[in-house]
C-alpha positions in Angstrom: -0.2 -0.2 -0.1 3.2 2.5 0.2 3.0 2.6 -3.5 -0.1 5.0 -3.2 1.5 6.8 -0.8 1.4 11.0 -1.9 4.1 13.0 0.0 4.8 16.4 -1.2 8.5 15.6 -2.2 7.8 13.0 -4.7 5.5 15.7 -6.8 8.2 18.3 -5.9 10.6 16.2 -7.9 8.1 15.0 -10.6 7.6 18.4 -11.4 11.1 19.5 -11.2 11.9 16.3 -13.5 9.5 17.4 -16.3 10.3 20.9 -16.2 12.3 21.5 -19.1 10.0 19.0 -21.1 7.6 21.3 -20.3 9.2 24.6 -21.6 10.3 22.6 -24.7 6.7 22.1 -25.7 6.0 25.3 -24.4 8.7 27.7 -26.7 9.1 24.3 -29.5 7.2 26.5 -31.9 8.9 29.6 -31.5 12.5 27.5 -32.5 10.7 25.8 -35.3 9.3 28.8 -36.6 11.1 32.4 -35.3 10.1 35.0 -33.0 6.7 35.9 -35.2 3.4 35.3 -34.1 1.5 32.5 -36.2 -1.4 31.2 -34.2 -2.9 33.0 -31.4 -2.7 37.3 -31.2 -3.7 38.8 -27.9 -4.0 42.4 -30.0 -6.3 40.8 -32.5 -8.1 38.9 -29.9 -8.7 41.9 -28.3 -9.6 44.2 -30.8 -12.1 42.0 -32.5 -13.7 41.1 -29.1 -13.8 45.4 -28.9 -15.4 45.4 -31.8 -18.2 42.8 -31.0 -18.7 44.6 -28.4 -19.2 48.0 -30.5 -20.4 46.1 -33.2 -22.6 43.7 -32.4 -22.5 40.1 -33.9 -24.4 40.8 -37.5 -21.5 43.2 -38.2 -18.5 41.0 -36.6 -19.8 38.4 -38.6 -19.4 40.4 -41.9 -16.5 42.4 -40.9 -13.5 43.0 -43.1 -10.3 43.8 -41.1 -7.4 45.3 -43.4 -5.2 45.7 -39.9 -4.8 41.6 -39.7 -3.0 40.2 -42.5 -1.4 43.2 -43.8 -1.8 44.1 -46.7 -4.5 41.7 -47.9 -6.6 42.0 -44.7 -9.2 39.1 -43.5 -13.1 38.4 -43.5 -13.5 37.5 -39.8 -16.8 35.8 -39.8 -15.5 33.4 -41.9 -12.1 32.9 -40.5 -12.1 33.2 -36.7 -14.1 31.4 -33.9 -15.4 34.0 -32.2 -15.7 32.0 -28.7 -13.4 34.1 -26.5 -14.7 37.5 -28.3 -17.9 36.2 -27.1 -16.5 35.0 -23.5 -15.0 38.3 -23.2 -18.3 40.4 -24.1 -19.9 38.4 -21.4 -17.4 38.9 -19.1 -17.9 42.6 -19.5 -21.0 42.8 -19.7 -21.4 40.7 -16.5 -19.0 42.8 -14.5 -20.9 46.4 -15.5 -23.6 44.7 -13.4 -21.5 44.2 -10.6 -20.3 47.2 -7.8 -17.5 47.6 -7.5 -17.3 46.9 -4.0 -18.6 43.8 -4.1 -15.3 42.8 -7.3 -12.7 42.1 -5.1 -14.4 40.0 -2.4 -16.2 37.5 -5.7 -12.4 37.7 -7.2 -10.7 36.8 -3.9 -13.5 34.3 -3.2 -13.1 32.5 -6.6 -9.8 32.2 -6.3 -9.9 30.1 -3.1 -12.7 28.0 -4.8 -10.6 27.1 -7.6 -7.7 24.5 -6.0 -10.7 22.9 -4.8 -11.9 22.8 -8.3 -8.7 21.6 -9.8 -6.9 19.3 -7.1 -3.5 17.9 -8.4 
């Protein structure tokens, strides 16, 4: 039965031994393709979320963004998955209804509950 006991020392050494592999996995695209952003572009996602919040879904679906894929542009409605943009707009709209005095305690409570939802 001692094989199934967990000790913090074993977990620490496991994490320490696997860290180089995890780091190599995270920077593999940088080593192979260079330092340009090829996949996840946070500035595009930020601008797309702003556009969706300001103009709505119908204009977002037909939006042709000339700042992406310069100089030819990009048809956003047919080439992106808008889940992140919808989530961002939903969180922004929900936070507008939370009083500022309650925002910090609410996030503090959520951060205290997170380790119980995702144990090691």
